C-alpha positions as CSV (number, residue, x, y, z in Angstrom):
1,M,3.5,26.2,-32.0
2,E,1.9,29.6,-31.8
3,I,3.4,32.1,-29.3
4,I,1.5,35.2,-28.2
5,L,3.3,38.0,-26.5
6,K,1.4,40.5,-24.5
7,N,2.2,43.1,-21.9
8,T,1.1,42.9,-18.3
9,K,-1.8,45.3,-19.0
10,S,-3.3,42.6,-21.2
11,K,-2.6,44.7,-24.3
12,Y,-2.2,42.3,-27.3
13,L,1.2,42.6,-28.9
14,E,1.9,39.9,-31.5
15,I,1.4,36.3,-32.5
16,Y,4.3,34.2,-33.9
17,S,4.2,30.9,-35.7
18,L,7.4,29.1,-34.6
19,L,8.4,26.0,-36.6
20,D,11.8,25.6,-34.9
21,L,13.9,27.5,-32.3
22,D,17.0,28.1,-34.5
23,N,16.1,31.7,-35.3
24,I,14.5,32.6,-32.0
25,H,17.0,35.3,-31.3
26,E,16.2,37.1,-34.5
27,I,12.4,36.8,-33.9
28,F,12.3,38.1,-30.4
29,K,15.3,40.5,-30.1
30,K,13.1,43.5,-30.9
31,F,11.5,43.0,-27.5
32,A,14.7,43.2,-25.6
33,S,14.4,47.0,-25.1
34,M,11.0,46.8,-23.6
35,K,11.0,47.7,-19.9
36,E,7.6,46.5,-19.0
37,P,7.3,42.8,-18.1
38,L,5.7,40.6,-20.8
39,E,3.6,37.5,-20.7
40,A,4.0,34.6,-23.2
41,K,1.3,32.1,-24.1
42,I,2.4,29.0,-26.0
43,F,-0.3,27.1,-28.0
44,A,0.7,23.7,-29.3
45,V,-1.9,21.8,-31.3
46,N,-1.1,18.2,-32.0
47,E,2.5,18.9,-31.4
48,S,4.9,17.3,-28.9
49,I,7.4,19.8,-27.6
50,S,10.3,18.4,-25.6
51,S,11.3,19.7,-22.2
52,H,14.7,20.6,-23.8
53,Q,13.0,22.8,-26.4
54,L,10.8,24.4,-23.7
55,S,13.8,25.0,-21.6
56,K,15.6,26.8,-24.4
57,L,12.5,28.9,-25.1
58,K,12.1,29.7,-21.4
59,N,15.7,30.7,-21.0
60,Y,15.4,33.1,-23.9
61,F,12.2,34.6,-22.5
62,D,14.1,35.4,-19.4
63,K,16.4,37.6,-21.5
64,I,13.5,39.7,-22.9
65,N,11.8,40.3,-19.6
66,V,9.0,37.7,-19.9
67,S,7.7,37.4,-16.4
68,S,5.2,34.6,-16.9
69,V,4.8,31.7,-19.4
70,Y,1.7,29.6,-20.0
71,I,1.3,26.5,-22.2
72,Y,-1.9,25.2,-23.7
73,S,-1.7,21.9,-25.6
74,N,-3.5,18.7,-26.4
75,S,-0.3,16.8,-26.2
76,R,0.4,15.2,-22.8
77,D,4.1,15.0,-23.5
78,T,4.2,18.8,-24.0
79,I,2.2,19.4,-20.8
80,L,4.4,17.1,-18.8
81,G,7.5,18.8,-20.3
82,G,6.1,22.2,-19.2
83,K,5.3,21.1,-15.7
84,S,8.7,19.6,-15.3
85,L,10.1,23.1,-15.8
86,K,7.5,24.6,-13.5
87,I,5.7,26.3,-16.4
88,D,1.9,26.8,-15.9
89,S,0.7,24.1,-18.4
90,T,-3.0,23.3,-19.2
91,F,-4.3,20.4,-21.2
92,L,-7.1,21.4,-23.6
93,K,-8.9,19.7,-26.5
94,E,-7.8,20.7,-30.0
95,Q,-10.9,22.8,-30.7
96,E,-10.6,24.6,-27.3
97,I,-7.0,25.7,-28.2
98,K,-8.1,26.9,-31.6
99,N,-10.9,28.9,-30.1
100,K,-8.5,30.6,-27.8
101,L,-6.2,31.5,-30.7
102,L,-9.2,32.8,-32.7
103,L,-10.1,35.1,-29.8
104,F,-6.6,36.6,-29.8
105,R,-6.6,37.1,-33.5
106,S,-9.9,38.8,-33.5
107,K,-8.4,41.4,-31.2
108,N,-5.8,42.2,-33.7
109,K,-7.1,45.1,-35.8
110,H,-5.5,45.8,-39.2
111,D,-4.8,49.6,-39.4
112,I,-3.9,51.3,-36.1
113,L,-4.0,55.0,-35.2
114,H,-2.0,55.9,-32.2
115,E,-2.3,59.4,-30.7
116,G,0.5,60.5,-28.3
117,T,4.2,60.0,-27.8
118,V,5.7,56.5,-28.1
119,R,8.2,56.4,-25.3
120,S,11.4,54.4,-24.9
121,G,10.6,50.8,-24.2
122,D,7.2,51.0,-25.9
123,R,6.3,48.9,-28.9
124,I,3.4,49.3,-31.3
125,S,2.7,46.7,-34.0
126,S,0.0,46.8,-36.7
127,N,-1.1,44.1,-39.2
128,G,-2.0,46.9,-41.6
129,N,-0.9,50.5,-41.7
130,L,0.3,52.3,-38.6
131,C,-0.3,56.0,-38.2
132,I,1.2,57.8,-35.2
133,I,0.2,61.3,-34.3
134,G,3.1,62.2,-32.0
135,D,6.8,61.5,-31.6
136,V,8.5,58.1,-31.5
137,N,11.3,58.4,-29.0
138,P,14.7,56.6,-29.1
139,G,14.3,53.1,-27.6
140,A,10.8,52.8,-29.0
141,I,9.9,50.2,-31.7
142,V,7.1,50.6,-34.2
143,S,6.2,48.1,-36.9
144,A,3.6,47.4,-39.5
145,K,2.9,44.9,-42.3
146,K,2.1,47.8,-44.6
147,N,3.2,51.5,-44.2
148,I,4.2,53.6,-41.2
149,Y,3.3,57.3,-40.9
150,V,4.6,59.4,-38.1
151,W,3.0,62.8,-37.7
152,G,5.9,64.0,-35.5
153,K,9.5,63.0,-34.9
154,L,10.7,59.5,-35.7
155,L,13.7,58.9,-33.5
156,G,13.3,55.2,-32.6
157,I,13.2,52.1,-34.7
158,A,10.7,51.6,-37.5
159,F,10.0,48.3,-39.4
160,A,7.5,48.5,-42.3
161,G,6.5,45.7,-44.6
162,K,7.2,43.2,-41.9
163,S,5.3,40.5,-44.0
164,G,7.9,41.0,-46.8
165,N,6.2,43.9,-48.6
166,K,9.0,45.7,-50.4
167,N,6.6,48.4,-51.6
168,A,6.0,49.5,-48.0
169,S,7.3,52.9,-46.8
170,I,8.1,54.9,-43.7
171,A,7.1,58.6,-43.6
172,S,7.7,61.2,-40.9
173,L,7.7,65.0,-40.4
174,Y,11.1,64.6,-38.9
175,L,13.0,61.5,-40.0
176,N,16.0,60.8,-37.8
177,P,15.6,57.2,-36.7
178,L,18.0,54.8,-35.0
179,Q,17.2,52.2,-37.5
180,L,14.8,51.7,-40.4
181,R,13.7,48.4,-41.9
182,I,11.5,47.7,-44.9
183,A,10.8,44.0,-45.6
184,D,14.3,42.4,-45.4
185,V,16.3,45.6,-46.1
186,I,17.8,47.4,-43.1
187,A,19.4,50.8,-42.8
188,I,21.0,52.7,-39.9
189,G,19.7,56.2,-39.3
190,P,21.7,59.1,-40.6
191,K,24.4,60.6,-38.3
192,D,23.4,64.2,-39.1
193,K,20.1,65.5,-38.0
194,P,17.6,66.7,-40.7
195,K,18.3,70.3,-41.6
196,N,14.8,71.1,-42.5
197,Y,11.4,70.3,-40.9
198,Y,9.5,68.9,-43.8
199,P,8.0,65.5,-44.5
200,E,10.4,62.7,-45.7
201,I,9.7,59.2,-46.8
202,A,11.9,56.1,-46.8
203,V,11.4,53.5,-49.5
204,I,13.3,50.7,-51.1
205,D,15.2,51.6,-54.3
206,K,17.4,48.9,-55.9
207,Q,17.6,46.9,-52.6
208,T,18.6,50.0,-50.7
209,I,16.6,52.2,-48.4
210,V,16.6,55.8,-49.6
211,I,15.1,58.9,-48.0
212,K,13.5,61.6,-50.0
213,P,11.1,64.5,-49.6
214,H,7.5,63.3,-49.1
215,V,5.5,65.2,-51.7
216,I,1.7,64.8,-51.3
217,E,0.0,65.2,-54.6
218,T,-3.3,67.0,-54.7
219,K,-5.9,67.1,-57.4
220,N,-7.1,70.5,-58.7
């Protein structure tokens, strides 16, 4: 099944391909800090999802402030399972479901430039690079499949290389995050605040995230 999470302002957040529900906590826990209600759309093409599975999914959605859930499927069993749980469920033909998914994917730009403060509870995700001109406050989560650049203070959580790219990096003018993650490597932010205001960059070195001065080379 494909699950699309979006906020109530219709801003696209992220698409997930979910083969099973065993690791659902790990997949969606990053949304737990979001204060704004979310909307979940479940797309099941040629897939029968039991009412037990849907109930488990719905219960977890309740924990991450998902206020409404919608199901689109060409499986009558999935639709009946959804309706038994009072989930808004719509039967569509296979191609109609694929067209809806294609529409959402087309809204997902690769590189994203965000201007302004990313406040607590906010989440910004990019399928390419993510550049933020402003601060990322504690409680905010920013993520990208490639690199993250914060032209300001990085005080929240940052996740670069979320597609598994271990060459990704996280750079900021003031690097003091709650947590950093690059691919599958995670590091807790430093206890001490940076002593100097100069650009720093976090990269993976020997399976460990290290922070070092960010030197921008210029050609003469």
